[in-house]
C-alpha positions in Angstrom: 0.0 0.0 0.0 0.9 3.6 -0.4 1.8 4.9 3.0 1.3 8.6 3.7 1.0 10.0 7.2 2.5 10.3 10.6 4.7 7.7 12.4 2.9 5.0 14.3 1.2 6.3 17.4 1.7 10.0 16.6 -1.4 11.5 15.2 -3.6 14.6 15.5 -3.1 16.5 18.7 0.5 15.4 19.0 1.8 18.9 19.7 -0.5 19.5 22.6 1.2 19.6 26.0 4.8 19.6 24.7 7.3 21.2 27.0 9.0 24.3 25.6 12.3 22.7 26.7 11.8 20.1 24.0 10.4 21.9 21.0 8.8 19.7 18.3 11.2 18.5 15.6 10.0 17.5 12.1 11.3 14.8 9.8 9.9 14.4 6.2 10.7 11.2 4.3 9.9 10.3 0.7 10.9 6.8 -0.4 10.4 3.4 -2.1 7.5 1.4 -0.8 9.8 -1.4 0.4 11.6 1.0 2.6 8.5 1.7 4.7 8.9 -1.2 7.2 12.7 -0.8 7.9 12.8 3.0 7.8 9.8 3.4 10.1 11.5 0.9 12.4 14.7 3.1 12.4 12.7 6.2 13.1 10.7 4.7 16.0 13.4 2.6 17.6 16.6 4.5 17.0 15.7 8.1 16.3 12.7 8.8 18.6 14.7 8.0 21.8 17.1 10.8 20.9 14.3 13.2 19.6 11.2 12.4 21.9 9.1 15.2 20.4 9.7 14.1 16.8 6.9 14.7 14.3 7.4 12.2 11.5 5.7 12.5 8.1 6.3 10.2 5.2 5.3 9.0 1.8 6.3 5.5 0.7 5.4 4.5 -2.9 7.0 3.5 -6.1 10.4 5.1 -6.4 9.6 6.8 -9.6 6.4 8.2 -8.1 8.3 9.2 -5.0 10.8 11.2 -7.2 7.9 12.9 -8.9 6.7 14.2 -5.5 9.9 16.3 -5.5 10.4 17.1 -9.2 6.8 17.6 -10.3 4.6 18.1 -7.2 7.3 20.5 -5.8 7.2 18.9 -2.4 10.1 19.1 0.1 11.5 16.2 2.0 14.5 15.7 4.3 15.4 12.3 2.9 14.7 10.5 -0.4 15.3 6.8 -0.8 15.0 4.8 -4.0 14.9 1.0 -4.9 16.7 1.8 -8.1 20.1 3.5 -7.8 19.7 5.2 -11.2 16.7 7.4 -10.2 18.6 10.0 -8.1 21.3 10.7 -10.8 18.8 10.6 -13.6 15.8 12.4 -12.1 16.9 14.4 -9.1 20.4 15.5 -10.0 21.6 18.2 -10.4 18.6 20.4 -9.4 17.3 18.4 -6.4 20.4 16.5 -5.2 24.2 16.8 -5.3 25.2 13.4 -3.8 23.9 10.0 -3.1 24.9 6.8 -1.2 24.2 3.3 -2.5 23.5 1.5 0.8 21.6 -1.7 0.3 20.6 -4.5 -2.0 17.5 -6.8 -2.5 16.4 -9.7 -4.5 13.4 -10.5 -6.7 11.2 -13.3 -5.7 7.8 -15.0 -6.2 5.6 -14.2 -3.3 2.4 -16.2 -2.6 0.1 -17.6 0.2 -0.7 -21.1 1.2 -4.0 -20.6 -0.6 -2.5 -19.6 -4.0 -3.2 -22.0 -6.9 -0.6 -24.8 -6.9 1.0 -23.4 -3.8 1.8 -27.0 -2.7 3.7 -27.6 -6.0 5.7 -24.4 -6.6 9.5 -24.5 -6.0 12.6 -22.4 -6.9 13.1 -24.9 -9.7 9.7 -24.8 -11.3 8.3 -21.4 -10.5 8.3 -20.2 -14.0 6.2 -23.2 -15.1 3.7 -22.7 -12.3 3.0 -19.0 -12.7 2.4 -19.4 -16.4 -0.3 -22.1 -16.0 -3.8 -21.1 -17.2 -6.0 -19.7 -14.4 -3.1 -18.5 -12.3 -3.4 -14.8 -11.5 -0.1 -12.9 -11.4 0.5 -9.5 -9.9 3.2 -7.0 -10.7 3.8 -3.2 -10.3 3.9 -0.8 -13.1 7.4 -0.7 -14.7 7.0 3.1 -15.4 6.3 4.1 -11.8 7.9 1.4 -9.7 11.4 -0.2 -10.0 10.1 -3.6 -8.9 7.8 -3.6 -12.0 10.7 -3.0 -14.3 12.8 -5.6 -12.4 10.0 -8.1 -12.7 10.3 -7.8 -16.5 14.1 -8.2 -16.3 13.7 -11.3 -14.1 11.3 -12.9 -16.6 13.6 -12.2 -19.5 16.6 -13.5 -17.7 14.7 -16.7 -16.8 13.6 -17.0 -20.4 17.3 -16.9 -21.4 18.3 -19.3 -18.7 15.6 -21.9 -19.1 14.4 -21.5 -22.7 17.3 -19.7 -24.5 14.6 -17.1 -25.4 14.4 -13.8 -23.6 10.8 -13.1 -24.7 9.3 -16.5 -23.9 8.3 -16.0 -20.3 7.8 -12.3 -20.7 5.2 -13.0 -23.4 3.5 -15.7 -21.3 2.9 -13.1 -18.6 2.6 -9.8 -20.3 0.9 -10.9 -23.4 -1.0 -14.1 -22.8 -2.1 -13.5 -19.2 -2.9 -9.9 -19.9 -5.2 -11.0 -22.8 -6.9 -13.5 -20.4 -7.3 -11.0 -17.6 -4.8 -13.0 -15.5 -2.4 -10.2 -14.9 -2.9 -7.5 -12.3 -0.7 -4.3 -12.6 -0.6 -1.7 -9.9 1.4 1.5 -9.4 3.3 0.3 -6.3 4.1 -3.3 -5.4 3.0 -3.0 -1.8 -0.7 -2.5 -2.9 -0.7 -6.1 -4.1 -0.4 -7.5 -0.6 -4.2 -7.2 0.3 -5.1 -8.8 -3.1 -2.7 -11.6 -2.4 -4.3 -12.1 1.1 -7.8 -12.2 -0.3 -6.9 -14.6 -3.2 -7.6 -12.0 -6.0 -3.9 -12.6 -7.0 -2.1 -15.9 -6.7 1.5 -14.9 -7.1 3.3 -11.5 -6.9 6.7 -10.8 -8.6 8.3 -8.6 -6.1 11.2 -8.1 -3.6 12.0 -10.8 -1.1 12.0 -8.1 1.5 8.4 -7.5 0.9 7.6 -11.1 1.7 9.9 -11.1 4.8 8.5 -7.8 6.1 4.9 -9.0 5.8 5.3 -12.7 6.5 4.4 -14.1 3.1 5.8 -17.4 1.8 8.4 -16.8 -1.0 11.0 -18.5 -3.1 14.7 -18.1 -3.0 15.4 -17.9 -6.7 18.6 -18.5 -8.6 20.9 -15.5 -8.4 21.1 -15.5 -12.2 17.4 -14.3 -12.3 16.8 -12.6 -8.9 19.1 -9.6 -9.5 20.8 -9.9 -6.2 24.4 -10.5 -7.1 26.5 -7.4 -8.1 29.1 -9.8 -9.6 26.5 -10.8 -12.2 26.0 -7.3 -13.6 27.2 -8.4 -17.1 24.7 -11.3 -17.1 21.8 -9.1 -16.0 22.6 -6.6 -18.7 21.5 -9.1 -21.3 17.9 -8.2 -20.6 16.3 -4.9 -20.9 13.0 -3.1 -20.2 11.5 0.1 -21.7 10.7 2.6 -19.0 8.8 5.7 -20.1 10.1 5.2 -23.6 13.7 4.6 -22.6 15.4 1.2 -23.0 17.1 0.3 -19.8 19.4 -2.7 -19.2 19.1 -5.0 -16.3 21.2 -4.3 -13.2 21.5 -5.6 -9.6 18.8 -4.2 -7.3 20.6 -1.5 -5.3 19.0 1.2 -3.1 20.3 4.7 -2.7 19.5 7.8 -0.7 20.1 11.5 -0.5 19.1 14.7 1.3 17.3 16.8 -1.3 18.7 20.2 -1.8 15.3 21.7 -0.9 15.1 19.8 2.4 13.2 21.9 5.0 15.2 20.4 7.8 18.5 18.9 6.6 19.7 18.5 10.2 17.0 15.9 10.8 17.8 14.3 7.4 21.4 13.9 8.7 20.1 12.5 12.0 18.0 9.9 10.3 20.8 8.7 8.0 23.1 8.5 11.0 20.5 6.4 12.7 20.1 4.2 9.6 23.9 3.5 9.5 24.1 2.8 13.2 24.6 -0.8 14.2 20.9 -1.0 15.4 19.7 0.7 12.2 21.6 -1.8 10.0 20.2 -4.6 12.0 16.6 -3.3 11.4 17.4 -3.0 7.7 18.7 -6.6 7.5 15.8 -8.1 9.5 13.4 -6.6 7.0 15.0 -8.6 4.2 17.0 -5.7 2.7 20.8 -6.4 2.8 23.0 -3.5 4.0 26.1 -3.0 1.9 29.7 -2.7 3.2 31.4 -0.9 1.5 28.8 1.7 0.4 29.2 3.6 -2.9 29.1 7.4 -2.7 28.8 9.8 -5.5 30.4 13.2 -4.7 31.5 12.4 -1.1 32.8 15.9 -0.6 29.1 17.1 -0.6 27.9 14.6 1.9 27.5 16.1 5.4 30.6 15.2 7.5 28.4 13.7 10.3 27.2 11.1 7.9 30.7 10.2 6.8 31.7 10.0 10.5 28.7 7.8 11.3 29.8 5.3 8.5 33.3 5.2 9.9 32.1 4.6 13.4 29.9 1.7 12.3 32.9 0.1 10.4 31.3 0.8 7.0 33.9 1.7 4.4 33.3 4.0 1.4 33.9 3.6 -2.3 33.8 6.7 -4.3 32.0 6.5 -7.7 32.6 9.1 -10.3 29.8 8.3 -12.8 26.3 9.5 -12.1 24.6 6.5 -13.8 
């Protein structure tokens, strides 16, 4: 689901009765839907103890839609996080960002429930045969608004190459045949498929493993040649491509990045949140949600990164690799 609002337990009337000794502090976050669970966890378990009067507002949705909140809707946030490391350099820089940190990875999976059709038969070895069976309803997000939708296309094309020596075979089974038979459900953000999966409207969702882990859905650990989790397989992933908003884009590993937008209303709190994220407790929260923290992290334009963030990385034993290309 698209998450918009205040942090858990902090709603209307929150400001009443606050001591003038601890004035309210505001944090505004804009990020990928799959970051909702871990980032809310970091805010509520790491940041709030240090800032007890914190007012926390957030939007979690497809990374492309989240970027549009800044570039098209002219909204201001203190932190932006994406599930596709190319969005910040391609859509936010240079006007809305001057640096970014690639901080985590994820994997594509097939998520389902025990009531999904053929749930007792599907395995990491036969998943592509099961989801293409007649009558099976498959859910994906929109490739133009959400990276997981584009990565689902790449996953299917890589599986087509691996299992059929034909990049289009499985893609056509899902995006042509199932679409024609009303057996494909496409939504703007992958998280909105969870309720449909629970009710049986959808049998299988092509999404991130973190989504399944965070929401306790069964899922499959797929071969790294198709799940986009292995940075050493970048050349293999690049065999497949997807057209996003008219632009042909090659497959890449799933990597998350973040920045403090240049129009942040409270960059001090943006720094505080990122420091909390890179703290040992913050990294543990990220990992427990199914998103894998990176060490080293890649940083574009490290001289522009607030020194407190660089120091926090060092204190947590996270090393830094400088990248010079913006894409």
